C-alpha positions as CSV (number, residue, x, y, z in Angstrom):
1,M,-41.2,-44.5,13.2
2,K,-43.9,-41.8,13.6
3,N,-42.1,-40.5,16.6
4,L,-38.8,-40.3,14.7
5,L,-40.4,-38.3,11.9
6,T,-42.0,-36.0,14.4
7,L,-38.7,-35.4,16.1
8,L,-36.9,-34.7,12.8
9,L,-39.6,-32.3,11.8
10,C,-39.3,-30.5,15.2
11,L,-35.5,-30.3,14.8
12,T,-35.7,-29.0,11.3
13,C,-38.2,-26.3,12.3
14,S,-36.0,-25.3,15.3
15,I,-33.0,-24.9,13.1
16,I,-34.9,-22.8,10.6
17,I,-36.2,-20.5,13.3
18,W,-32.8,-20.2,14.9
19,A,-31.1,-19.4,11.6
20,Q,-33.6,-16.6,10.9
21,N,-33.1,-15.1,14.3
22,A,-29.3,-15.5,14.4
23,P,-27.4,-12.2,14.4
24,Q,-26.2,-11.3,10.9
25,K,-22.8,-9.8,10.2
26,S,-23.5,-6.3,8.9
27,G,-19.9,-5.3,8.1
28,V,-18.7,-1.9,7.1
29,K,-21.3,-0.1,5.1
30,F,-20.1,1.1,1.8
31,V,-22.1,3.7,-0.1
32,D,-22.9,2.9,-3.7
33,E,-22.0,6.3,-5.1
34,S,-19.0,8.0,-6.6
35,I,-16.8,10.3,-4.6
36,T,-18.0,13.2,-6.7
37,T,-21.7,12.4,-5.8
38,I,-20.8,12.1,-2.2
39,L,-19.1,15.4,-2.1
40,Q,-22.0,17.1,-3.9
41,Q,-24.6,15.6,-1.7
42,N,-22.6,15.5,1.5
43,T,-25.3,15.7,4.2
44,N,-22.7,15.2,7.0
45,P,-19.7,17.4,6.1
46,Q,-18.0,16.2,9.3
47,K,-17.2,12.7,8.0
48,P,-14.0,12.1,6.1
49,I,-14.2,9.6,3.2
50,M,-12.4,6.3,3.0
51,V,-11.9,4.7,-0.4
52,F,-11.0,1.0,-0.5
53,V,-9.6,-0.3,-3.8
54,G,-9.5,-4.0,-4.2
55,T,-11.2,-6.9,-5.9
56,S,-13.3,-9.8,-5.1
57,D,-11.9,-12.1,-7.8
58,Y,-8.2,-12.7,-7.7
59,C,-6.7,-10.8,-4.7
60,G,-6.1,-13.0,-1.7
61,S,-5.3,-10.0,0.5
62,C,-8.6,-8.3,-0.6
63,K,-10.5,-11.4,0.4
64,R,-8.8,-11.5,3.8
65,I,-9.7,-7.8,4.3
66,Q,-13.3,-8.6,3.5
67,S,-13.5,-11.4,6.0
68,N,-11.0,-10.3,8.7
69,V,-11.2,-6.5,8.6
70,W,-14.5,-5.3,7.2
71,D,-16.4,-7.7,9.4
72,D,-14.5,-7.0,12.6
73,L,-16.9,-5.5,15.1
74,S,-14.5,-2.7,16.2
75,V,-13.7,-1.8,12.6
76,V,-17.4,-1.9,11.7
77,A,-18.4,0.4,14.6
78,F,-15.6,2.9,13.9
79,F,-15.9,3.2,10.2
80,N,-19.7,3.2,10.1
81,R,-19.8,6.0,12.7
82,Y,-16.9,8.2,11.6
83,F,-16.4,7.7,7.8
84,K,-18.2,7.7,4.5
85,N,-16.9,4.5,2.9
86,I,-16.5,3.7,-0.8
87,S,-15.4,0.3,-2.1
88,I,-14.1,0.0,-5.7
89,D,-13.9,-3.5,-7.1
90,V,-11.3,-3.4,-9.9
91,S,-12.5,-6.7,-11.2
92,D,-16.0,-5.4,-11.8
93,D,-16.7,-3.3,-14.9
94,Q,-19.6,-1.4,-13.4
95,S,-17.5,-0.4,-10.3
96,I,-14.7,0.7,-12.6
97,E,-17.0,2.8,-14.7
98,K,-18.7,4.4,-11.7
99,H,-15.4,5.4,-10.2
100,Q,-13.4,6.0,-13.4
101,E,-12.6,9.6,-12.6
102,L,-11.2,8.7,-9.1
103,L,-9.3,5.6,-10.4
104,H,-7.7,7.8,-13.1
105,E,-6.6,10.3,-10.4
106,L,-5.3,7.7,-8.0
107,Q,-3.8,5.2,-10.5
108,P,-3.5,2.4,-8.0
109,V,-0.6,0.0,-8.8
110,I,-1.0,-2.3,-5.8
111,I,-4.2,-3.7,-4.4
112,P,-5.6,-3.6,-1.8
113,C,-5.1,0.1,-1.1
114,F,-6.9,2.6,1.1
115,Y,-7.3,6.3,0.4
116,F,-8.5,8.8,2.9
117,Y,-10.1,12.2,2.1
118,S,-11.2,15.1,4.2
119,P,-15.0,15.8,4.3
120,K,-14.3,18.4,1.6
121,G,-12.6,16.0,-0.7
122,E,-8.9,16.9,0.0
123,F,-6.5,14.0,-0.1
124,L,-5.2,13.1,3.3
125,S,-3.5,9.7,3.4
126,T,-3.0,6.4,1.7
127,A,-2.0,2.9,2.8
128,L,-1.1,-0.1,0.6
129,G,-1.5,-3.8,1.1
130,Y,-3.2,-5.9,3.7
131,K,-3.9,-4.2,7.1
132,S,-5.1,-6.0,10.2
133,P,-8.1,-4.6,12.0
134,Q,-5.8,-3.0,14.6
135,E,-3.6,-1.4,11.8
136,I,-6.6,0.0,9.8
137,L,-8.1,1.4,13.0
138,Q,-4.9,3.1,14.0
139,L,-4.6,4.6,10.5
140,A,-8.2,5.7,10.5
141,K,-7.9,7.3,14.0
142,S,-4.9,9.3,12.9
143,V,-6.8,10.5,9.8
144,L,-9.8,11.4,11.9
145,D,-7.5,13.4,14.3
146,S,-6.0,15.2,11.4
147,T,-9.4,16.5,10.2
148,K,-10.2,18.1,13.6
């Protein structure tokens, strides 16, 4: 009995240590600022801006994007390197308030949607609905090429 308890204790400790050292998904990094603030404080004027408008509450496609696209390693590497990323959750009052000016300008009627802006804030492109990792990368690469 004592050996069994010792074994269980060792297994539990091993699992805890492994879980703490397991690699964490970092995902695409979204800045917690409005597009106006980003443009005013743009420390890297070479990066275009991507705005993702979605929700975490009731949109199945938005949830799929969160798990399938924003956590895809190739998408993470590309967007974190080449874009300033903004996420607007239209089911969250604070997010709506922070991005009220941009939402008024965009007037999104379908979610999820993606908007791309030049580093200077000029509108470049939009895409509506669910996009696979390959589709969003292709779109982002074409946007990036158009800013060069």
